[in-house]
N, C-alpha and C positions, 0 to 999 in steps of 0.2 A: 039222299042223304050219304054223305061221306064216309065210307067205310074205315074201319079201324088200320087195317094195314095200309090204307092211302094215307091218313092222318099220319101214322109212323112214319113213312116213306118222306112226307113233307117236312116233319119236324127233324128227322136226321140229316137232311139235305138244307136245313135253315141254319145260317151263320150263328154264331153263340149269341152275338150282340144283338140279335133280332129275334131270340127265341121267345121271350115274354110276350111281345107282340103277335108273333104267330100264334102261341098258344092261346091268346085271348079269343081268337076266333070261334074255340072249341071248348070255351069255358061252361057255356050252358048244356053240353050233351052230358046225358045223366048215364049213358051205357057204362057199365062197371071197367070193362076193357080201357075206354076213353078215359076215365076218371084215374086209372091205374097207370097210364100212359103218360097223361098230363103230370100226374106225381113225379113219375122218373124225371122227365124232362124239366120239371121245375126245380129239382135238386141240381140238374145239370146247369141249370140257368143262374141258381143261387151261387154255385161253385166259382161261375165265370165272374159274378161280381164280386165275390170275395177276392178272387185273383187280381181283378182290375185294382182293388183298394190296396193289396199287398204290393204290388207293382209300383202303384204311386207313391206309396212310403218308401220305396227302394231308391226314389229320385231324390231323398231328402238332401244328402251330402253334395251331389251335383249342383243343386240348386243354392247351395250356400254361396257360389262364387257367379253370381248373375252377368257381371263383366267379362266373363271368359265364356267365348263360342266354344271353345273345346276343351272339354273335360276329359283326361285320360284316365280310366280305372286299368290298373296292373296287378297281375297275380302269376303266381308260379306253382308249376306242377312236377312233382318227382323229388323232392328233397330227400324223402327216407328211403327209396328204393336202394337196393342192392346192386343193381345193374342199370346200365342206360344213360341217358342224358338228363338233366334239369331243363324244363321247358318254362318259358315266361311268354305272355302276351300282354299286349297293351291296346285297347279298343277306346274309341271316341265314337259315342252314338249321338246322332242327331237329338236336339232337344225336343223335336216333336215325335219320336220315336215310340211306336204303339207296340212293340214287341212285349209279349206276355210270356209267364213262365220260365223266364230266367231266374236263375236261383245259383247259390253255391253249386259247383258241377257235381260235388259228393251226394248232393240231394237228389240228384237226376238220374233216371235210368240211361244206360247206354243208348238206346233207341232216342230217347228225348234230347240227349246231348248231340248225337248225330243231327237230329232234326233243327236244333236251335243254332248248331255250328253254321249251317247254311244259311239260315236266315239273317243271322248277326253278320257274316261275311257279305251279306248282299245288300244290308240297311246301314253297316257302320259307315261312319264319315272317314274313319282311318283306322287300320290295324297293323300293329307289328309284333312278329315273334321272333323271340331270341332263343338261341339253344347254346348250351355248354355241355360238352359229352364227358365221360367218364375220365378221360384223362386230364382235362381240366379240373374236374373235381377231385381227383385225387392230388394235384398238383398243388392248389391254392386252397383247398377245403371246401365244403358244400355251400357254406354261407357266402363267401366271396365269389364261389362260381355263380349263384343265384343273383348277387348282385350285378355281375357283369352279364349274365342274361338278360337281367332287365333293361340294363343299358343299351344291349342291342337291339332288344324289342322297341326301345324309343327311336334308336337310330334308323330303325327300318320302317319306320313310319311314313307314308307319303305326306300327310298333313301331321304336324307335331302340335302335340297337347301345349295349352296354356297353363294349365293346372294340371297337377297329377294326384290322384286318389290311390293309395297303395295298400294292399291287404299287410295290416300288421306293422310291417318295417318302415322305415325311410330310406332310400337308395343312397348312398355316398356318391359324389362324384358328377352329379348332373346339377344344372344352374335352374332347371324348372321349380317352381315352388310346388311343394307336395304336402300330402296329409297322409299319415299313416292312421288307418281304422284298423282296429282290433275286431276280428272274425268280420272283416270287410267285405268278404265274399256273398254273406248273408244279410249285407246291410245297404250295400251301394250297388246299383244296376250295372255300373260300368265295371266294377270289379269283378261282379259274377259274371258278365259276359267275357271279359279276359280270362276267368277261371275255366270257361267253357271252351275256349280257343285253344288254351295250353293245354287242357286234358285231352281233349279229341286229337291233337297233333300229336301229343306224345303216344297216347294209346295206339294209333295208329303206326307210329314209329315201330314200338314195341311187337306189334303184331308182325311187321316185317323182319325185325330181329329174330322173331320166333323161326320163322322160315330159314334165316341165314344159320342160326345157332340153335338147332334142334335139342331136346331134350331137358330144357329148363322151365318149359311151360310159360315163356314170355308173353303169349297172346293172352293166357287166361291172369297170371298173376302181375303182368304188366312190369316185372323187375322186382318186386316186392318180396320179402323175406316168409313166403308161406312155408308151410313145413316141407312140402314137395320140393320146393325151391331150393332150399337148404339142404335137403337130403342129395339133390342131384349136383351140387356143388363138392359136397364130400365124397360122393362116389366118383364122377367124373372129371372133377376139378372145374376151377373156373373157366370162362371163354373171354375173349376179347374185351366185352363191353363191360365186364364185371368191375366194379369199383374196388380196388385193392384196399384202399383205405376204410372199407365198410364190412370185409368179408373176413378180418384177421381172425376172429372167432371160429371160424369153420374151416380153415384151411393152415397148413404150415407155410409161412412165406420166406 
């Protein structure tokens, strides 16, 4: 008879999509340890099936344009911080893409974002990243800087989208047909993928800025206005990457 520890090891090494089938081999085992083990892995299998359905629903907007082979989702990260750039990404996923757990980047842990970043970059048909720094934000305002970064992201794509799905807004100055979707990073898999690429890219930049400009906690706050960050601005003054148009309430300019 297969030991409980052997069953556990087998199930732990079974891909999620094959769990229910693997568990069936032990369904008649009445040992309490096996029963508890199967219940635990049944919950895991059910969570996987639920994720399959959620991911399938996130393809809704992409499937509204069957005539287009290349649907690009675009999103931004960094409109609100007091320091650092605004970063945008545009992502085209293959129509047969089976990536799971893609979601609005704010709903994911840092570890999961990093994991998905690598998978998206590996499987995507095309990815473009656009960045506008603090000087551009101060010069033309954050909204216009965001639009500019979005246009740069599209320009940087090796394969251009035939249609764009955009989180919340419509991008001026482009000829590609586009659709703005409110809370699109939670509704469209392409926009969600773009939000992950943009978020991880910007977070990595802010970690590097933390080494260059110590004292502000950029690695932790990513430039957002945490209490410690604001305190540092007041005590040691702004650094080069602070957005002067955002910090007027904290310093004399």
